[in-house]
C-alpha positions as CSV (number, residue, x, y, z in Angstrom):
1,M,0.0,-0.1,0.2
2,N,1.7,3.5,-0.8
3,P,1.1,5.9,1.8
4,P,-0.5,9.1,0.7
5,K,1.8,12.7,0.7
6,S,0.2,14.2,3.7
7,M,-1.4,11.6,6.6
8,P,-2.5,14.4,8.9
9,T,-4.4,16.1,5.8
10,L,-6.2,12.7,5.1
11,F,-6.9,11.9,8.3
12,S,-8.4,15.4,9.3
13,A,-10.3,14.9,5.8
14,A,-11.4,11.6,5.9
15,F,-12.5,11.2,9.5
16,G,-12.8,15.0,10.9
17,S,-16.4,14.0,11.3
18,L,-16.0,11.1,13.6
19,H,-17.0,10.8,17.2
20,N,-13.8,10.9,19.2
21,S,-13.9,7.4,19.8
22,S,-14.4,6.6,15.9
23,L,-11.5,9.1,15.5
24,R,-9.3,6.9,17.5
25,L,-10.3,3.4,16.2
26,A,-9.7,4.8,12.6
27,K,-6.5,6.8,13.4
28,A,-5.3,3.1,15.2
29,F,-6.2,1.9,11.4
30,L,-4.2,4.3,9.6
31,V,-1.4,3.4,12.2
32,H,-1.5,-0.2,11.5
33,N,-1.3,0.0,8.1
34,F,0.7,2.7,6.8
35,P,4.7,3.0,8.1
36,I,5.4,5.3,10.8
37,A,7.4,7.4,8.7
38,C,4.3,8.9,7.0
39,W,3.2,10.5,10.3
40,T,5.1,13.7,10.7
41,L,3.3,14.3,14.1
42,G,2.8,10.9,15.6
43,P,2.1,10.2,18.7
44,L,5.2,8.1,19.5
45,G,6.9,8.0,15.9
46,R,9.5,11.1,16.4
47,R,9.5,10.5,20.1
48,H,11.0,7.0,20.0
49,F,13.4,7.3,16.9
50,S,15.0,10.9,18.3
51,H,18.4,10.7,18.9
52,Q,18.3,13.0,21.9
53,N,19.5,10.6,24.1
54,G,20.9,8.2,22.1
55,N,24.3,7.9,24.1
56,L,22.5,6.7,27.4
57,V,20.7,4.6,25.4
58,N,23.7,2.5,24.0
59,K,25.0,2.7,27.5
60,I,22.2,1.3,29.2
61,C,21.7,-1.4,26.3
62,E,25.8,-2.4,26.8
63,D,25.6,-2.6,30.6
64,I,22.5,-4.9,30.7
65,K,24.2,-7.2,27.7
66,R,27.2,-7.6,29.8
67,G,25.4,-8.3,32.6
68,R,26.3,-5.0,34.7
69,W,23.3,-4.1,36.5
70,D,25.8,-2.7,39.7
71,L,26.8,0.0,37.7
72,L,23.7,1.0,36.1
73,Q,22.5,1.0,39.7
74,Q,24.8,3.4,41.2
75,D,24.4,5.9,37.8
76,S,23.0,8.9,39.2
77,V,21.4,9.2,35.4
78,V,20.2,5.9,35.4
79,S,18.4,6.5,38.5
80,T,15.9,8.5,37.1
81,L,15.0,7.2,33.6
82,P,11.9,8.5,32.0
83,P,9.8,6.4,30.6
84,L,10.5,7.5,27.2
85,T,14.1,6.3,27.7
86,I,13.4,2.9,29.0
87,T,11.0,2.3,25.7
88,Q,14.4,3.0,23.7
89,V,15.9,0.3,25.4
90,L,13.1,-2.1,25.0
91,L,13.2,-1.3,21.5
92,R,16.7,-1.6,21.0
93,T,16.7,-5.0,22.5
94,Q,13.8,-6.6,21.3
95,S,16.0,-9.3,19.7
96,E,17.0,-10.3,23.1
97,P,13.9,-10.4,24.5
98,A,14.6,-12.1,27.7
99,I,17.3,-9.5,28.3
100,A,14.6,-6.5,27.3
101,F,12.3,-8.3,29.9
102,Q,15.0,-8.6,32.7
103,F,15.4,-4.6,32.3
104,F,11.6,-3.6,32.2
105,N,11.6,-5.7,35.6
106,W,14.7,-4.3,36.8
107,A,13.7,-0.6,35.8
108,E,10.8,-1.5,37.8
109,R,11.8,-3.2,41.0
110,K,14.9,-1.9,41.8
111,N,14.7,1.3,40.3
112,G,11.0,2.7,41.7
113,V,9.4,3.2,38.1
114,R,6.1,3.0,36.8
115,H,5.8,1.8,33.6
116,S,4.4,4.3,31.2
117,L,1.7,2.5,29.1
118,H,3.8,2.4,26.1
119,S,6.7,0.9,27.7
120,W,4.2,-1.9,28.4
121,C,2.7,-2.1,25.8
122,V,6.1,-2.7,23.7
123,M,7.4,-4.8,26.5
124,V,3.7,-7.1,25.9
125,S,4.6,-7.0,22.2
126,I,8.0,-8.2,22.7
127,L,7.2,-11.2,24.7
128,S,4.4,-12.3,22.3
129,F,6.1,-12.0,19.4
130,A,9.1,-14.4,21.0
131,R,6.6,-17.1,21.9
132,M,7.1,-16.3,25.7
133,F,3.6,-16.0,25.8
134,S,3.8,-17.4,30.2
135,D,5.2,-14.2,30.4
136,A,3.6,-11.7,28.4
137,M,-0.1,-13.6,30.1
138,T,1.5,-12.8,33.6
139,L,2.5,-9.1,32.7
140,I,-0.9,-8.8,31.3
141,R,-2.9,-9.6,34.0
142,H,-0.4,-7.4,36.6
143,S,-1.3,-4.3,34.4
144,I,-4.9,-4.3,33.5
145,S,-6.0,-3.3,36.6
146,G,-4.2,0.4,36.2
147,H,-6.4,2.8,35.2
148,E,-6.1,3.1,31.4
149,T,-9.9,1.8,29.8
150,C,-9.4,-1.3,27.5
151,N,-9.4,1.4,24.5
152,E,-6.7,3.3,25.8
153,V,-4.9,-0.9,26.3
154,F,-5.8,-1.4,22.8
155,D,-4.9,1.2,21.1
156,G,-1.3,1.5,22.7
157,L,-0.9,-1.9,21.8
158,L,-2.0,-1.8,18.2
159,E,0.2,1.3,18.1
160,T,3.7,-0.7,18.9
161,S,3.0,-2.7,15.9
162,N,4.9,-0.4,13.7
163,W,8.1,0.3,15.4
164,C,8.4,-3.4,17.2
165,N,8.5,-7.0,16.6
166,W,4.4,-7.7,17.1
167,N,1.9,-11.0,16.9
168,P,-1.5,-10.0,16.4
169,V,-2.2,-13.3,19.7
170,V,-1.8,-10.7,21.9
171,F,-4.9,-9.4,21.8
172,D,-6.1,-13.1,22.2
173,M,-4.4,-13.0,25.5
174,L,-5.8,-9.2,26.6
175,I,-8.9,-10.9,25.8
176,K,-8.3,-14.0,28.1
177,A,-6.7,-11.6,30.8
178,Y,-10.0,-9.6,30.7
179,V,-12.2,-12.6,31.3
180,Q,-10.0,-13.8,34.2
181,H,-10.1,-10.3,35.8
182,G,-13.5,-10.3,36.0
183,R,-13.8,-7.8,33.0
184,A,-15.7,-10.0,30.9
185,Q,-17.5,-6.6,29.0
186,D,-13.8,-5.3,28.6
187,A,-13.1,-8.3,26.7
188,A,-16.0,-8.2,24.5
189,Q,-15.1,-4.5,23.5
190,I,-11.6,-5.8,22.7
191,F,-13.5,-8.9,20.4
192,R,-15.3,-5.5,18.7
193,L,-12.6,-3.4,18.2
194,M,-10.3,-6.1,16.5
195,E,-12.9,-6.3,14.1
196,V,-11.9,-2.6,13.2
197,I,-8.7,-3.8,12.1
198,D,-10.0,-6.5,10.7
199,S,-8.0,-9.2,12.8
200,V,-10.2,-12.1,13.8
201,P,-9.6,-13.7,17.2
202,H,-8.9,-17.2,18.1
203,I,-12.5,-19.4,18.4
204,A,-10.4,-19.7,21.9
205,A,-10.6,-16.1,23.0
206,C,-14.2,-16.0,21.7
207,N,-15.4,-19.1,23.7
208,S,-13.3,-17.0,27.0
209,I,-15.5,-14.3,26.3
210,L,-18.6,-16.1,25.9
211,N,-17.7,-17.8,29.3
212,G,-17.1,-14.4,31.1
213,L,-20.2,-13.0,29.9
214,L,-21.8,-16.4,31.4
215,K,-20.6,-16.2,34.5
216,S,-21.1,-12.4,34.6
217,N,-24.8,-13.3,34.0
218,C,-24.7,-10.5,30.7
219,I,-27.0,-13.3,29.1
220,N,-27.9,-10.6,26.2
221,L,-24.4,-9.5,25.3
222,C,-23.0,-13.2,25.4
223,W,-25.5,-13.6,22.6
224,E,-24.6,-10.4,20.9
225,I,-21.5,-11.8,20.7
226,Y,-22.0,-15.1,19.7
227,I,-24.2,-13.7,16.8
228,E,-21.4,-11.2,15.5
229,M,-18.9,-14.6,15.3
230,G,-21.0,-16.3,12.8
231,K,-20.6,-12.6,10.9
232,R,-17.5,-12.5,10.6
233,Q,-17.5,-16.1,9.7
234,I,-15.3,-17.6,13.0
235,P,-16.7,-20.8,13.3
236,P,-17.6,-22.8,16.6
237,N,-16.8,-25.6,18.2
238,A,-18.3,-28.0,20.8
239,F,-17.5,-25.7,24.0
240,T,-19.4,-22.6,21.9
241,F,-22.1,-24.5,21.8
242,N,-22.1,-25.7,25.0
243,I,-21.7,-22.3,26.3
244,I,-24.6,-20.8,24.6
245,I,-26.9,-24.1,25.9
246,H,-25.6,-23.1,29.6
247,A,-26.6,-19.5,28.4
248,L,-30.0,-20.4,27.4
249,C,-31.2,-22.7,30.1
250,R,-30.2,-20.1,32.5
251,D,-32.1,-17.8,31.0
252,G,-35.1,-20.5,31.0
253,N,-35.3,-20.9,27.7
254,L,-34.8,-24.9,27.3
255,E,-37.1,-24.8,23.9
256,K,-34.5,-23.0,21.8
257,A,-31.4,-25.5,23.8
258,N,-32.6,-28.3,22.2
259,D,-32.8,-26.2,18.8
260,F,-28.7,-25.6,19.3
261,I,-28.4,-29.2,20.2
262,T,-29.7,-30.4,16.9
263,L,-28.2,-27.1,15.1
264,M,-24.5,-28.6,17.1
265,E,-25.2,-32.1,15.6
266,E,-25.9,-30.8,12.2
267,Q,-22.8,-28.9,11.7
268,G,-20.7,-32.2,12.9
269,F,-20.2,-31.6,16.6
270,Q,-21.8,-34.7,19.0
271,A,-23.6,-33.8,21.9
272,D,-20.9,-34.6,25.0
273,I,-21.5,-35.0,28.8
274,V,-21.4,-31.5,28.9
275,T,-24.1,-30.9,27.2
276,Y,-26.5,-33.3,28.6
277,N,-25.4,-32.1,31.6
278,T,-26.2,-28.6,31.1
279,L,-29.6,-29.5,30.0
280,I,-30.2,-31.7,32.5
281,D,-29.8,-28.9,35.3
282,G,-31.9,-26.8,33.4
283,Y,-34.9,-28.9,33.3
284,C,-34.3,-29.5,37.1
285,K,-34.0,-26.3,38.0
286,M,-37.2,-25.5,36.1
287,G,-39.2,-28.8,37.7
288,K,-39.3,-30.8,35.3
289,L,-37.7,-33.7,36.2
290,D,-39.9,-36.1,33.4
291,E,-37.7,-34.3,30.5
292,A,-34.3,-34.4,32.9
293,F,-34.7,-38.1,33.5
294,G,-36.1,-38.7,29.6
295,L,-32.4,-37.2,28.5
296,Y,-30.5,-39.5,31.3
297,K,-32.1,-42.4,29.5
298,L,-31.0,-40.5,26.1
299,M,-27.6,-40.2,26.9
300,Y,-27.7,-44.4,27.2
301,R,-28.7,-45.1,24.2
302,R,-26.2,-42.5,22.5
303,R,-23.6,-44.2,24.5
304,V,-22.7,-41.0,26.7
305,L,-22.6,-42.7,30.1
306,P,-23.7,-40.2,32.9
307,N,-21.1,-39.4,35.2
308,L,-20.9,-38.1,38.9
309,V,-22.1,-34.4,37.9
310,S,-25.2,-36.0,36.1
311,Y,-26.5,-38.3,39.1
312,T,-25.9,-35.4,41.3
313,T,-28.2,-33.3,39.3
314,L,-30.9,-35.4,39.4
315,I,-30.5,-36.1,42.9
316,S,-30.6,-32.5,43.8
317,G,-34.0,-31.8,41.6
318,L,-35.6,-34.8,43.4
319,C,-34.8,-33.4,46.4
320,K,-35.8,-30.5,46.3
321,D,-39.0,-31.8,44.6
322,G,-39.5,-33.7,47.9
323,G,-39.0,-37.2,46.4
324,M,-36.2,-38.4,48.9
325,K,-37.4,-42.0,48.3
326,E,-36.5,-41.8,44.5
327,A,-33.2,-39.4,45.8
328,H,-31.8,-42.2,47.5
329,K,-32.8,-44.9,45.0
330,V,-30.8,-43.0,42.3
331,F,-27.7,-42.2,44.9
332,H,-27.6,-46.2,45.5
333,R,-28.1,-46.7,41.6
334,M,-24.7,-44.2,41.1
335,I,-22.4,-46.1,43.7
336,H,-23.8,-49.7,42.4
337,R,-22.3,-48.0,38.7
338,G,-19.0,-47.2,40.5
339,L,-19.2,-43.5,41.3
340,V,-18.0,-42.3,44.2
341,P,-20.7,-39.2,45.9
342,D,-19.0,-36.1,46.9
343,K,-19.9,-33.3,49.1
344,V,-22.2,-31.5,46.9
345,T,-24.4,-35.2,46.4
346,F,-24.1,-35.3,49.8
347,N,-25.2,-31.7,50.8
348,S,-28.1,-32.3,48.5
349,L,-29.6,-35.4,50.4
350,I,-28.5,-33.3,53.7
351,V,-30.3,-30.5,52.9
352,G,-33.4,-32.4,50.9
353,H,-33.7,-34.5,54.8
354,C,-33.5,-31.8,56.4
355,K,-36.5,-29.8,54.9
356,Q,-38.8,-32.6,55.5
357,G,-37.8,-32.8,59.3
358,S,-35.9,-35.8,58.7
359,I,-32.9,-34.9,60.9
360,L,-32.1,-38.7,61.8
361,E,-31.6,-39.4,58.4
362,A,-29.5,-36.6,57.7
363,R,-27.1,-37.4,60.9
364,F,-26.5,-40.9,59.2
365,L,-25.7,-39.1,56.3
366,F,-23.3,-36.7,57.9
367,Y,-22.0,-40.0,58.9
368,D,-21.7,-42.0,56.1
369,M,-19.2,-38.4,54.6
370,L,-17.1,-39.3,57.6
371,R,-16.7,-42.9,57.0
372,R,-15.9,-42.1,53.2
373,D,-13.5,-39.6,54.7
374,L,-15.4,-36.7,52.8
375,M,-14.7,-33.4,54.8
376,P,-18.2,-31.4,55.7
377,D,-18.1,-28.2,54.4
378,C,-19.8,-25.1,56.1
379,I,-23.1,-25.8,54.0
380,T,-23.5,-29.5,55.4
381,C,-23.2,-27.9,59.3
382,H,-25.5,-24.9,58.3
383,V,-27.7,-27.1,57.7
384,L,-27.7,-29.9,60.1
385,I,-27.3,-27.7,63.0
386,D,-30.4,-25.6,61.8
387,G,-32.4,-28.7,61.3
388,Y,-31.7,-29.6,64.9
389,C,-32.3,-25.8,66.1
390,K,-35.7,-25.8,64.2
391,T,-36.9,-29.1,65.3
392,G,-36.3,-27.8,69.1
393,K,-33.5,-30.2,69.3
394,V,-30.7,-27.1,70.9
395,G,-29.0,-29.7,73.0
396,A,-28.2,-32.0,69.9
397,A,-26.9,-28.9,68.1
398,L,-24.4,-28.2,70.3
399,K,-23.1,-31.7,70.3
400,L,-22.6,-31.9,66.9
401,H,-20.8,-28.1,67.0
402,G,-18.8,-29.5,69.8
403,E,-17.7,-32.5,67.6
404,L,-17.1,-30.3,64.6
405,Q,-14.6,-28.4,66.7
406,K,-12.7,-31.4,68.2
407,R,-12.3,-32.7,64.2
408,G,-11.1,-29.3,63.2
409,I,-14.2,-28.1,61.0
410,L,-14.4,-24.8,61.4
411,T,-18.0,-23.4,61.7
412,G,-19.3,-20.3,60.6
413,I,-20.9,-16.9,61.7
414,D,-24.3,-17.8,60.7
415,D,-24.2,-21.4,62.6
416,Y,-23.2,-19.2,65.6
417,S,-26.1,-17.1,64.9
418,I,-28.4,-20.0,64.8
419,L,-27.2,-21.6,67.7
420,M,-27.2,-18.7,70.1
421,D,-31.2,-17.8,68.6
422,A,-31.8,-21.2,69.7
423,L,-30.3,-20.8,72.6
424,C,-31.5,-17.5,74.1
425,K,-34.8,-18.3,72.7
426,H,-34.8,-21.7,75.4
427,N,-33.3,-19.6,77.9
428,R,-29.9,-20.9,77.7
429,L,-28.1,-17.4,78.3
430,D,-25.0,-18.3,79.9
431,V,-24.7,-21.1,77.4
432,A,-25.0,-18.6,74.3
433,N,-22.5,-16.1,76.4
434,K,-19.6,-19.1,75.8
435,L,-20.5,-19.4,72.6
436,L,-20.3,-15.4,72.0
437,R,-16.5,-15.7,73.6
438,E,-15.8,-18.8,72.0
439,M,-16.2,-16.7,68.8
440,R,-14.1,-14.0,69.8
441,R,-11.2,-16.2,70.2
442,K,-11.4,-17.9,67.0
443,G,-11.1,-14.7,65.8
444,L,-14.8,-14.1,64.1
445,K,-16.4,-11.0,64.8
446,P,-19.7,-10.9,66.5
447,G,-22.0,-8.7,65.0
448,R,-24.8,-6.4,66.6
449,D,-27.3,-8.6,66.4
450,F,-25.4,-11.2,68.2
451,Y,-25.5,-8.9,72.0
452,V,-28.9,-7.6,71.1
453,L,-29.9,-10.9,71.1
454,L,-27.7,-11.7,74.2
455,I,-28.8,-8.3,75.9
456,D,-32.8,-8.6,75.7
457,G,-32.4,-12.3,76.8
458,Y,-30.8,-10.8,80.3
459,C,-33.0,-7.8,80.2
460,K,-36.0,-10.7,80.3
461,Q,-34.2,-12.5,83.1
462,S,-33.7,-9.5,85.3
463,D,-30.1,-10.1,85.4
464,M,-29.1,-6.0,84.3
465,K,-25.6,-6.2,85.6
466,E,-24.8,-8.6,82.5
467,A,-26.9,-7.0,80.3
468,F,-25.0,-3.8,81.1
469,K,-21.7,-5.6,80.5
470,L,-22.9,-6.9,77.0
471,R,-24.3,-3.4,76.2
472,D,-20.5,-1.6,77.5
473,E,-18.5,-4.5,75.2
474,M,-20.9,-3.5,72.0
475,R,-19.3,0.1,72.7
476,E,-15.7,-1.1,72.7
477,Q,-16.0,-2.9,69.9
478,R,-18.2,0.1,68.2
479,L,-20.8,-1.9,67.6
480,G,-23.5,0.6,69.0
481,P,-25.9,0.5,70.8
482,D,-28.7,0.8,68.9
483,V,-32.8,1.3,69.7
484,A,-32.9,-2.5,69.9
485,V,-31.0,-2.6,72.9
486,Y,-31.9,0.1,74.9
487,T,-35.4,-1.0,74.4
488,S,-34.3,-3.8,76.0
489,L,-32.7,-2.1,78.9
490,I,-35.1,0.5,79.6
491,D,-37.9,-2.5,79.8
492,G,-35.5,-4.6,82.2
493,L,-34.9,-1.2,84.3
494,C,-39.1,-0.3,84.3
495,R,-40.2,-3.6,85.0
496,L,-37.6,-3.7,88.1
497,G,-38.9,-0.3,89.3
498,K,-35.5,1.4,88.8
499,I,-37.9,4.3,86.2
500,V,-35.0,6.6,87.4
501,E,-31.9,4.9,85.6
502,A,-34.2,3.8,82.6
503,D,-35.2,7.5,82.1
504,E,-31.6,8.3,82.4
505,L,-31.2,6.1,79.5
506,L,-34.1,7.6,77.5
507,Q,-32.3,10.8,77.9
508,E,-29.0,9.3,76.4
509,M,-30.7,8.1,73.6
510,L,-32.4,11.6,72.6
511,V,-28.6,13.2,72.9
512,C,-27.6,10.6,70.4
513,R,-30.4,11.4,68.1
514,L,-31.3,7.7,68.2
515,A,-35.3,7.2,67.3
516,V,-37.2,6.3,70.5
517,E,-40.0,3.8,69.7
518,S,-43.0,4.5,71.4
519,S,-42.7,1.2,73.3
520,I,-39.7,2.8,75.1
521,W,-42.2,6.0,76.2
522,K,-44.4,3.5,77.6
523,S,-42.6,1.4,79.8
524,L,-41.5,5.1,81.5
525,V,-45.3,5.7,81.4
526,D,-45.8,2.2,82.8
527,G,-43.8,2.4,85.5
528,Y,-43.9,5.8,87.1
529,C,-47.7,5.0,87.4
530,M,-46.5,1.8,88.9
531,Q,-44.9,3.5,91.1
532,G,-47.9,5.8,91.7
533,N,-45.9,9.0,90.7
534,V,-48.9,9.9,87.9
535,E,-47.5,13.6,87.4
536,K,-44.4,12.1,86.7
537,A,-46.1,9.9,84.3
538,K,-47.6,12.6,82.9
539,E,-44.0,14.5,82.3
540,V,-43.2,11.9,80.2
541,L,-45.9,12.2,78.0
542,E,-45.3,15.8,77.6
543,R,-41.7,15.5,76.8
544,M,-42.6,12.8,74.2
545,I,-44.6,15.2,72.2
546,Q,-41.8,18.0,72.7
547,A,-39.0,15.7,71.2
548,G,-41.6,15.0,68.4
549,F,-43.0,11.7,68.8
550,M,-46.3,11.0,68.5
551,P,-48.0,8.9,71.2
552,D,-50.4,6.0,70.8
553,E,-53.6,5.3,72.5
554,A,-51.8,2.9,74.7
555,I,-49.5,5.5,76.4
556,Y,-52.9,7.7,76.9
557,N,-54.7,4.6,78.3
558,S,-51.9,4.1,80.9
559,L,-52.0,7.4,82.0
560,I,-56.2,7.3,82.3
561,D,-56.0,3.9,84.5
562,R,-54.1,5.5,86.8
563,Y,-56.3,8.6,87.6
564,C,-59.4,6.5,87.6
565,Q,-57.8,4.2,90.0
566,E,-56.7,8.0,92.2
567,G,-60.2,8.6,91.4
568,N,-59.4,11.6,89.5
569,W,-61.7,10.8,86.3
570,Q,-61.6,14.8,85.7
571,N,-58.4,14.8,84.8
572,A,-58.6,11.4,82.8
573,F,-61.7,12.6,80.6
574,K,-59.3,15.6,80.1
575,L,-56.8,13.5,78.5
576,Q,-59.5,11.8,76.1
577,D,-59.9,14.9,74.9
578,N,-56.4,15.7,74.7
579,M,-56.4,12.1,72.6
580,L,-59.1,13.7,70.6
581,K,-57.2,16.9,70.0
582,M,-54.1,15.0,68.7
583,G,-56.1,13.2,66.3
584,I,-56.0,10.0,68.3
585,R,-58.9,8.0,68.6
586,P,-60.1,6.4,71.9
587,T,-60.5,2.8,72.0
588,S,-62.9,0.4,73.2
589,L,-60.3,0.0,76.3
590,T,-60.2,3.6,76.9
591,H,-64.0,3.9,77.2
592,K,-64.1,0.9,79.6
593,L,-61.1,2.5,81.9
594,L,-63.6,5.6,82.8
595,I,-66.4,4.1,83.0
596,Q,-65.0,1.4,85.7
597,G,-63.6,4.9,87.3
598,L,-66.8,6.5,87.2
599,S,-68.9,3.9,88.4
600,R,-65.4,3.6,91.5
601,N,-66.9,7.1,93.0
602,V,-70.2,6.6,92.7
603,I,-71.0,6.2,96.0
604,I,-74.8,4.9,96.2
605,D,-75.9,5.0,100.4
606,S,-79.5,4.5,101.7
607,K,-79.5,7.5,103.3
608,N,-77.3,9.7,101.1
609,Y,-76.4,10.1,97.1
610,R,-72.6,11.4,96.6
611,N,-71.2,11.9,93.6
612,Q,-74.6,11.4,91.5
613,S,-73.2,13.7,88.9
614,G,-70.3,11.1,88.5
615,K,-72.8,8.4,88.1
616,K,-75.3,10.1,85.7
617,V,-71.8,10.4,83.4
618,A,-71.1,6.7,83.8
619,I,-74.7,5.6,82.7
620,Q,-74.2,8.3,79.7
621,M,-70.7,6.8,78.5
622,Y,-71.8,2.8,78.8
623,E,-75.2,4.0,76.8
624,S,-73.2,5.5,74.3
625,V,-70.7,3.2,73.8
626,N,-73.3,0.3,73.7
627,H,-74.9,2.7,71.1
628,T,-71.9,2.5,68.9
């Protein structure tokens, strides 16, 4: 191809109206197809081939080829190498890639240099051309975690093709590195950028993209890449079809997945064990067990022997459907055919039995695992402990927990949570507290919920000393306390008649700007009322309103009841009026309390009627309530 006389002029004329991203791609295309000499203002050309630093570059190249690394380290000029000089050295030594790579690593490790994108691209290109793929891949994986976008990395690698040894396989490696780094969408972008320079990725790179997108649950993009592969005439292989079938099954499109098997066979590929297992899994997840077993039988007819994954998938599907008897039949058939069950197989059966409350069968399977030298995992432990606790067998759950510890099987924080919840419900707080200490010793960090459970339990048992001790521990661990803890502490203090201490905690909550629940205010009101201090209880109500909290009918009823017990039914009726002004509708209990209060104050004597007005009001209220 003959280059035009003025490349920048042609570039502006041909691509001046394009979007920035399109400009970048068009520019990359021109860089790839025309010699560097054409670019009078090229991004690297004039700088890379400048003779400004020629003497320094010559000295460095001579020293590294002779292995004189100590002399380089002592040279003050070399100790502050700019990225441009490093790139020039790499270009001069590209015929000896091992030496170039050694210098590249030395500059970063010993000299503290952070390589530029250009230096990195040159080094990767040199390694890939020399077929040092392992070193190139390691360098790519290490470097793509930087701030450069995938477009910038692609452009950088493409530009290096003009002044150093270059192998287009570098883009396949870049695709695989992005997928391994969990950036499948960036890998898909590289796939599309390659089309601009008419570069076709290997099918292995394409499959890597499809598989990465599938794992990232980008099903639509996965399908788009597959269609683009067809347009670019990239022939699929069996692995490609298996990925697409898997994607369709995950999307619940089993009918189309079956169509793909037909297409696969038409193109000369036979459905393998992976294909069948993928479809069986799809049918089991949708609860279509008849279709799943139909495929299982078809495998035998086509001489594709089911493997451990096939049987485990069927067993899992049966267990989820509640067919434990059939699941065990498949399990024994699998063993009879010489296959050894793994942890996943046992976990499926154990989970199924625990869901049905058959904890003894689950425990038998657990010991069967141990006899087969299979170490139970966190799923096994969690399911068994949860199963015991749900059936009320907390002692058995604790025994299992202890047995797991002796065997060196670590239980997770979720298992401790289940145990502590069950222990607190059964008022075995001391044992629960020991588990909390055990967690701390093992380096596990109990969350706020663990402390809330224990504090609430101790408060209900009126053991306020232990409750406050745990509250202080929460503060040390910077876990609170939160509203739930304050609620339990205030309620516990009020039931013990320690209303002043409870009131102090309420003030502490307000200072901390915590949302004080209605139950806390009610506990204080009830506490003061029980002590006969109705005025103090009313003061709590007023403070509640001033603080911006809306009292409910239960708080008003507590005060009304106390006023009525003291014979002060006038104030009781005032409270009812206040309720109505606040928009709180009196309940049937409110009316009942007022009627009982009025009736108690009506003393009918054979000689004298006292408080006759109270009697009339009570009768009127009674008739009014019954009428409504």
